[in-house]
N, C-alpha and C positions, 0 to 999 in steps of 0.2 A: 694409128690407134688400133687397139685390139678390143673387140667387144667381149665383155664378160657379163652376160645377162643384160641389165640395163645400165651398166656402168662402163665407161670408156677409160681405158688405161693408156696413158701416153707412152710411146716408145722413145728411144734415144733420138731418133731422127726428128720426131715432133719437137722434142726439147731443143734440138739444134736450131730449128726454125724460130722457136720462141726466144731462145738466147740471142740469136742474131738480131732479131727485131728489138729486143730489150736493150742490147748494147747500143744500137743506133738511136733508140728513143732517149737513152741517157745523154746523148750528145745533141738532143733536140732535132734529130733527123727521123723523119717518118717515111719509110720506103713504100714503093709499089711492090707487089708480088714479084715482078720481073727483076727488080733490084735484089731481092732476097735470093732468088734463084741464081743470079750472076755471082753473088758473093759466095754462096755455098758451092757453086761449080768451080770458082776460082778464076773467073774471067780476068784477062790481062789488059783490058782496056783502061785508059787513063782514069776514066770516071769511077771504075770499080777498084782499081789497084790501090786507091787511097784507103780502102778498107781491109787491106791485106794483113794488118796487125790484129784483126779480130780473130779470136781463137777458133771460130767456126769457118773461117775462110778456107775454101777448097776441101771441105770435109764430106761433101755429098756429090762428088764428081760424076758418079754413075747415074744420078737421078736426072730425069728429063724435066723440062720446064713444066710440062703437063702434070707430072707426078708431084712436083713441089706445089703447083697451083691447087691440086686436089687436096693435099695435106693442109694448105693454108685455109681453104674453104671449110674443111672439117674443124680446124682449130677455131675458126670464127663461129661456126655453127654451135660448138660446144663451149663457147664463151671464154676461150683461152686468149683469143685475140679480138680486137675491135677494129672497125674501120672509122676513120675520121675524114670528113669532107673538107676539101680546100676550094673555096670559091674562085680563086685566081686561076687555078689549073683545071677546075671542074673534074677532079679525080678523087678517088677514095684511097687514102693511104692507111698503112697498118700501124697499130699501136697495141702493145701488150696490155691485156686486161688484168685486173687484180687477181683473178683466178690463175692466170698464166704466171704471174709473178710469184704467187704462193707455191706453184709447182716447181718453179726454178729454185726457190729457197729450199724446198724439201729435197730436191735432187742434189744440190750442192752440199747439204748437210750429210747425206749418205755417201757421196762420192768425192774423194779428195782430188781426183784428176779433173781436168777440164775437158771440153769437147774437141781439143786440138787433135789433129791427125797425128798418129804415131809416126815418128821418123824411122825409116828403115835404114839400117846400116848398108851403105853401098859397098859392094865388093867388085873387084875388077872382073871383067868378063873373060880375060885371058892373062897369062903371065909369060914373060919372055925369060927363058933360061939360057944363059951363056954357057956353052960347052968349053971346058978348059982342057 
């Protein structure tokens, strides 16, 4: 988030977090911040690999768990995300608030591409040339 006087403007990475949580919420899945971090990092464990089809999977590989957690706290503070309590696990899970949904709609109207990581064309590191 970037501060401009008293207004906070979301950056693309904030929107990736909101999008990840929103896509999970649409499947009735409410994640912990750790789960969001593992998806954005692109963790290869069986539990997280099931979310590899998400467009935000593996898009913030350079961010630490601490950095993602701080961003999530800011998004909660400014009411883009909400916490919901589960009595069975005694944990607070994440849900996208109405304000966050509206920001995603605005973003998708302006941008035709999704949050997916751009694929880089792979080139060979060396070539073998046969002398004739």
